[in-house]
C-alpha positions in Angstrom: 185.1 130.5 137.9 186.7 127.1 138.3 188.2 127.3 134.8 189.7 130.7 135.6 191.2 129.3 138.8 192.6 126.3 137.0 194.0 128.5 134.3 195.8 130.6 136.9 197.1 127.5 138.6 198.5 126.2 135.3 200.2 129.6 134.7 201.8 129.5 138.2 203.1 125.9 137.6 204.4 127.0 134.2 206.2 130.0 135.8 207.7 127.6 138.4 209.0 125.4 135.6 210.5 128.5 134.0 212.3 129.4 137.2 213.6 125.8 137.6 215.0 126.2 134.1 216.8 129.4 134.9 214.2 131.9 133.7 212.5 135.0 135.1 209.8 134.0 137.6 207.3 136.4 135.9 207.5 134.6 132.6 205.9 131.4 131.4 208.0 128.9 129.5 205.9 129.6 126.4 206.6 133.4 126.6 210.3 132.8 127.1 210.5 130.4 124.1 208.3 132.8 122.0 210.7 135.7 122.8 214.0 133.8 122.0 212.6 132.0 119.0 211.5 135.3 117.3 213.7 138.0 118.8 216.7 136.2 120.4 220.3 135.9 119.2 220.2 134.5 115.7 223.0 132.0 116.4 220.7 130.1 118.9 217.3 130.7 117.3 217.2 127.2 115.8 217.1 125.8 119.4 214.3 128.1 120.5 212.4 127.5 117.2 212.5 123.7 117.8 211.0 124.2 121.3 208.5 126.7 119.9 207.3 124.1 117.3 206.8 121.5 120.1 204.9 123.9 122.3 202.8 125.4 119.5 201.8 122.0 118.2 200.8 120.9 121.7 198.7 123.9 122.4 197.1 124.4 118.9 193.8 122.7 119.8 193.4 125.1 122.7 195.1 128.4 121.5 195.4 128.1 117.8 198.4 129.4 115.9 201.5 130.9 117.5 200.9 130.0 121.1 204.5 131.0 122.1 204.6 134.3 120.2 201.2 135.3 121.7 202.4 134.4 125.1 205.4 136.6 124.6 203.2 139.5 123.4 201.2 139.1 126.6 204.4 139.2 128.7 206.3 141.7 126.5 207.1 144.1 129.3 209.1 141.5 131.2 212.8 140.7 131.1 213.6 137.5 129.4 216.5 135.4 130.5 217.8 132.5 128.4 219.7 130.8 131.2 223.4 130.5 130.6 224.4 126.9 131.2 224.0 123.7 129.2 222.4 122.0 132.2 219.7 124.7 132.3 218.8 124.0 128.7 218.7 120.3 129.5 216.2 121.0 132.3 214.1 123.2 130.0 214.0 120.4 127.4 213.0 117.8 130.0 210.2 120.1 131.4 208.9 120.8 127.9 208.9 117.2 126.7 207.5 115.8 129.9 204.7 118.3 130.0 203.9 118.4 126.3 203.5 114.7 125.7 200.5 114.3 128.1 199.1 117.7 127.2 199.3 116.9 123.5 197.4 113.7 124.0 194.8 115.4 126.2 194.3 118.4 124.0 194.0 116.5 120.8 191.6 114.0 122.3 189.4 116.8 123.6 189.6 118.5 120.2 188.7 115.4 118.4 185.5 115.0 120.4 184.6 118.6 120.1 185.2 119.6 123.8 187.7 122.3 122.9 188.6 124.3 119.8 191.3 126.8 119.0 190.4 130.2 120.3 190.3 133.2 118.1 192.8 135.8 119.1 191.4 139.3 119.3 194.7 141.2 118.8 193.1 144.7 119.2 191.5 143.6 122.5 194.8 142.1 123.7 196.6 145.4 122.7 194.0 147.5 124.6 194.5 145.3 127.7 198.3 145.7 127.5 198.0 149.4 127.0 195.7 149.7 130.0 198.2 147.7 132.1 201.0 150.0 131.0 198.9 153.0 131.9 198.3 151.5 135.4 202.0 150.8 135.9 202.9 154.4 134.9 200.3 155.7 137.3 201.8 153.7 140.1 205.3 155.0 139.2 204.0 158.6 139.2 202.3 158.0 142.6 205.5 156.5 144.1 207.6 159.5 142.9 205.0 161.9 144.4 204.5 160.2 147.7 208.0 159.1 148.5 209.8 162.2 147.2 212.4 160.0 145.4 215.0 162.0 143.5 215.2 161.0 139.9 218.4 160.9 137.9 219.5 161.2 134.3 218.8 157.5 133.7 215.2 158.0 134.9 214.7 160.9 132.5 216.2 158.9 129.7 213.8 156.0 130.3 210.9 158.5 130.4 212.0 159.9 127.1 212.3 156.4 125.6 208.7 155.6 126.8 207.4 158.9 125.3 209.2 158.2 122.0 207.7 154.7 121.8 204.2 156.0 122.7 204.5 158.6 119.9 205.7 155.9 117.4 202.7 153.7 118.3 200.3 156.7 117.9 201.9 157.5 114.5 201.2 153.9 113.4 197.5 153.7 114.6 196.4 157.3 114.0 196.1 157.0 110.2 194.2 153.7 110.6 191.7 155.3 113.0 191.3 158.4 110.7 190.6 156.1 107.7 188.1 154.1 109.7 186.3 157.3 110.9 186.2 158.7 107.3 184.7 155.4 106.1 182.1 155.5 108.8 181.2 159.1 107.9 180.6 158.1 104.3 178.0 155.4 105.3 
């Protein structure tokens, strides 16, 4: 219970830091860095990759490999804003360095003495969680349309078509995997 509260508090502080550095209030710094380091404009990826290396190294004893990329995957439905001014990047650099130095020392000390170890990421469980979250968001949108009698427009229809296309693409990727697994289970 206390660890969960502390974890949420650290996420809130992280999101505040992201806002102070010109980012979306719904994103953590790690998710923002993970997005731009892996999917941002190629011209600036070197900058984001440098920040990603610092953060990933700091959080390895706690989260294992690819902390920033995993943070992005967990926040993938959000809008990511790089911040457009040099002073914003300066603030982001300062926040990362000032927070990562003591965290690095703390995490590696705790790791050395066996108090923490890198967690194993269960990608399937994480994906199920995100799909369930998406389903709840869509149910809320449906309810809002029904209860408020909002009139949709062509952009809304286009967005719905895009969502259905992406859902179909995801199903096309995982359906053969599930069918192969079921066939394997039937043989045993």
